[in-house]
N, C-alpha and C positions, 0 to 999 in steps of 0.2 A: 411510585403509584404509576403500574405500567398498565395500560388499556388501550384500545384495538377500536376506534368506531369506522365503518362501512354503511352508507348511506346515500340515498340519491333525492337532491331537491326535488320539492314537493311544486315549491313558488321560485322564482327570484329571489337571490340574497346577496348579502356582504362574505365573501368567503369568513371572516373571522366572525361574525355574527351566529352564522350560521353552526358553523363549531364549536362556536361557544354553548351555544342553544343545546346541540347535541352531547354536548360531556361534562355541561357543568364548569367546566373551568373558567378562570378568567379568561377576558381577553387577552390579555398582557401575558399571560402564561400561553395561548394558543399564537399569540403572535411571533411570541419567540420560537415556539416548536414549528412554525414552519417557515421562518427564517431561516434556521437551522436543519431545512427538509422533512418533515416529520411526517408533510400532509399531500398527498397525490390528489388529482383531481383525472379528470379525462377530457382531453383536449388533442383535437384531432383524429380523434378515434384511438387516440393511448392513452394509458395511466400516467402519466410523470409529474414530479415536484411543482407543488406551487406554491409558491413563497409569499407572495403578494396578498398581505391582511384584506384590506380593501379592495380588490378586485370583484366584481359584482358579476355573480354566476349566475346562469341558465336553469332556470326550471329542466330537470332533465337528466341533469349532470351528475355523476358519482363524486361524492366526496371518501377519502378516507386520511386517518390518522392516525400514526401510531406514536402515543405518545408514552414516554418511560424518560421519568425525571431524573434518574441516577445516568442513564445517556446523555441528556439533553444537558446534563450539570458540566461534562466532563469540555477539559477547552483543550484543544489539539497545540502540539509541541510545534515548533517553528518551524517550518520546513524554506527551504531554499534555493533560489533561480540562480542556477548556476553559468547556462548560457543557452541566449533567446535565438533562433533559426530561422523563425519565420513561420511557420510551419510544422516545426516541432521546436520545444524546448524541454533541456536538461535540469532538472531537479535534484536536490538533497533531500533524501525522507528520512526523519528521524525516527527514532526508537518509538513506538507507541503510536504512531501516524498510521492509520489502513489509510490504501492504494486508493479505493472507492469507500463510498457510504453504503448503507445499508435502508431498510424500509423506517428503521427508525432515528434517521436522518444520515447527515453527510458533511456537517462542520468540520468533525474531526477526520477527513479524509485529504489526501492530496491534491487530489481532481480539484476538490473544492475551491482547497486554496490556490491552487493552479489560475481557476475561475477568478476566483477573486483578484488577485493580483494581475493577472494579465489582463483583464476585461474581456479575454476571445472566450470560444468555444473551445473543450478543453475531451478530450476522447484517449481511453487510458490503451496505452498498446501492450504493457506486462503489468508482471505481478510480482511485489515481494515483500514475504512475511509482514504482518504488522508488528513483531518484536526487532523485526531486523532493521537496518538503517543503510544508508545509501543511493548507488547512483539512479533514478528513473528516469524515462522519456516519457512526455505527455505530446501527444498531436494535437494540433489544432483545426484541424481539418478531416473532415473521413476517409479522403483521397488517403491526406499520409497516413492516418490510423492505421489502415487497410493492409498498406505498402509495408509499413515499419511491422506489424504483427507479423505479418510473413518472413519476415528476417528471421525473428524470435523462433517463429515454429517450423521452418524449414533449417535451424542451425546454420544459418549464414551470419551468426555475429557470435562473437568472443566475450563469454561472460566471466569475470573473476571477482574474486569473494578474499577476503580475509576470516579468518574464525581464530579466536583464541578459544581451547580445548582445555580440559581436566587431564591433568597428568602429562608424561615424557611422549614423546611423539614422535618417529625418526621419522622421513617416509622423502621419495624422492620420485616427483612423477608416479607414484602409487597409482595405478588406476581400479577403482571401485564399480563393478557394474551391479552389483546388488539389485534388482527389480525393485522398485518402488510402485504401492497399491496393483501390485502384478504388470507392471507396465516397464520396459526399457527404462536403465536408468544410469548412468554414467557421470563419474568425479573423479578426476585428477588432481591429487595431493603434494603438495612439496612442503618440509618446514621451514620455516623461516628464522624464529625466533625458540629460544626456550630461556625460562625466566624464575626466578624464585627458587626455592629450596624444597627438600618436602618437608611433611607431608603435603604441602601447597603448590607442587610444580607445575605449570603451564604450560601449554605449548602454543605459539601462532603460528599459521597455517595457512599459505596461500590454497585455493580450489578453484578450479577451472573446470566450468559444466558443458557436459556436450547436451543435455538434457535440463528440462525444466521441471521435474516434476515436483507437487507440495512437499514440503519438507524434506527435499533429497540429499540437502546437507545435512543436516539437523541428522537424519536417521542413518546415512552412510557413516559421520562421524562418531555417533553411537553405537553404531554396530562394530565399529573398530575398539571400542570400549572406551573411548574417549570424546564425551557429548561436549556441548561446545557450553562457556561455562554460561551460567543464567538459563539455562535453556530447562523451563521448568515441564516441561512436555515429556522428551526423551534422556532427561539429565538430573538437576535438581535446582530448586529453586536458589538465587542466589539474590545479593543487594543490588547486585549489577544488572543492567537489563541486559536481554539476549548479545552474548560480541561476534554478530555476525553481520560482515559489511559488505555491500557492493561497491566496488574499488574498482572497476574497469570493465568498458563497453568497447568494443572493436567490431567494426562494420562494413560495408561499402554501404554509401545513403544511395535509397536505391530512388529519391527525389531529384539531386544533385549528382547521382552516379561518382561520388567522390569520396575515398576513404575516410571516417572519420575513426577518431582515437581519442574515446573518450576515460578521464579519470580524476579520480575523486581526489579535492586537493588536502594534500594531508593532513594541514589544522583541524580535517572533518573527520578522519578516520580515529574512533575511540578504540578501535584494537590493539593498533601498531604501538610497542613505548614510546614516550617522548622524547626526542633527542633533547641532551641537557643543553 
């Protein structure tokens, strides 16, 4: 079932009651949807998520519910807090976990997981494909978010990825500068290991990007004729998830003025072959 309700209260009412009356859904389903971020209300002039089912809402308040039972039934893969720096923290985002939620809910997003685990305000600093895994920074106040986002936008940050690609790819600091969506996009590719034998040869490569266009690495590797294993958009589906992992972030912290070199623990890197 997928439905949207959007209405303004004519009289004061408890939120869960008003939404149940408007949709015909049980209060238990409404409570679950609200807890998972599928309800919004007008608060201080803005439409924000309303999670408290028993909240008394004033007349004239606009309520919205974006109900999709398939989305709400999804379960988040476990994210892992790697380091808490106070004003921001470093996380491992697993394959399939969104960076942030949508109007249909946010319970399967890193941002919400971080809010629940830390009990702090959380702000998205940068993005990582839902299908990919790896390192992500989460800021815990708006000033830290703005300063860190500027690092990403201004190319003052080194971003390193590992990818397992189809076929045998020999590359040594190979630069790909094919535009993505008519925008400049630059990737540097180096072969790390080649495994298996024909016809199932695959190669693990390191990719350092200077720009962060959507699907940049996926498109650049597919353009070489070596799509990432598990890339259902630019290659072909696989039993494995998209074999792309963000493994390193290096930058001068705008808050402490100290250099940060953040690396993914090898145990969380499912792209590199394990050492016997």
